[in-house]
C-alpha positions as CSV (number, residue, x, y, z in Angstrom):
1,M,0.0,0.0,0.0
2,T,1.4,3.4,-0.9
3,D,1.1,6.7,1.0
4,Q,-1.4,7.8,-1.7
5,D,-3.5,4.7,-1.0
6,R,-3.4,5.2,2.8
7,G,-3.8,8.9,2.7
8,S,-1.4,11.2,4.5
9,G,-3.7,12.3,7.2
10,F,-3.1,15.9,6.1
11,P,-5.8,18.0,4.4
12,S,-6.2,18.0,0.7
13,G,-3.6,20.2,-1.0
14,A,-0.8,18.5,1.0
15,D,1.2,18.6,-2.2
16,Q,1.7,22.3,-1.6
17,E,3.4,23.9,1.3
18,Q,0.9,25.4,3.8
19,E,1.4,27.9,6.6
20,R,-1.1,29.4,9.0
21,E,-1.6,30.7,12.5
22,I,-3.9,28.5,14.6
23,T,-5.8,29.0,17.9
24,I,-6.4,26.2,20.3
25,Q,-9.2,26.6,22.9
26,A,-8.0,25.1,26.3
27,D,-9.9,25.5,29.5
28,G,-11.2,28.9,28.6
29,A,-7.9,30.1,27.3
30,E,-6.8,30.7,23.7
31,L,-3.3,29.3,22.8
32,K,-1.8,30.6,19.6
33,G,0.5,28.6,17.3
34,D,2.1,28.6,13.9
35,L,1.5,25.6,11.8
36,H,3.8,24.9,8.8
37,I,3.2,21.9,6.6
38,P,5.7,21.2,3.8
39,S,4.6,19.4,0.7
40,H,4.4,15.7,1.4
41,P,5.3,15.8,5.1
42,E,6.8,12.7,6.8
43,G,5.5,13.6,10.3
44,V,5.0,16.5,12.6
45,V,7.1,18.0,15.4
46,L,5.4,20.0,18.2
47,F,7.3,22.8,19.9
48,A,5.5,23.7,23.2
49,H,6.8,27.0,24.4
50,G,6.2,28.2,28.0
51,S,8.1,30.5,30.3
52,G,11.2,32.2,28.9
53,S,10.5,31.2,25.2
54,S,7.9,31.7,22.5
55,R,7.0,30.6,19.1
56,R,8.6,33.8,17.7
57,S,12.0,33.0,19.1
58,P,14.6,33.2,16.3
59,R,16.3,30.0,17.6
60,N,13.1,28.0,17.7
61,R,12.1,29.2,14.2
62,F,15.5,28.3,12.9
63,V,15.2,24.7,14.3
64,A,11.7,24.4,12.9
65,D,12.9,25.6,9.4
66,E,15.6,23.0,9.4
67,L,13.1,20.3,10.3
68,R,10.7,21.4,7.5
69,Q,13.6,21.2,5.0
70,G,13.9,17.6,6.2
71,G,10.2,17.0,5.4
72,M,8.6,17.4,8.8
73,A,5.6,19.6,9.5
74,T,6.0,21.8,12.6
75,L,3.6,23.4,15.1
76,L,5.2,26.1,17.3
77,L,2.7,26.6,20.1
78,D,2.8,29.1,23.0
79,L,1.5,27.6,26.3
80,L,1.1,31.1,27.7
81,T,-1.9,33.2,26.6
82,E,-1.2,36.7,25.2
83,E,-2.3,38.1,28.5
84,E,0.1,35.9,30.5
85,E,3.1,36.6,28.3
86,P,4.0,40.1,29.6
87,L,3.9,38.7,33.1
88,D,6.5,36.1,32.4
């Protein structure tokens, strides 16, 4: 069975690179993240950022870019809400 037969588990259009900001509702809070899906991804890596780091960190974005070049989808997710971030 080929990947095409099984389906990739990614939305249609997976043959094109996709990038979007997402929001996850969690216990009344909104958590923001950046989802990047390269064409024909091999898997997904989740970066869960909390205190002292964020999805906008140049270092984290560099690592995510390298993983995408290797065929991995990435989700950089902030565990602090926008309201909590300045307090960190």
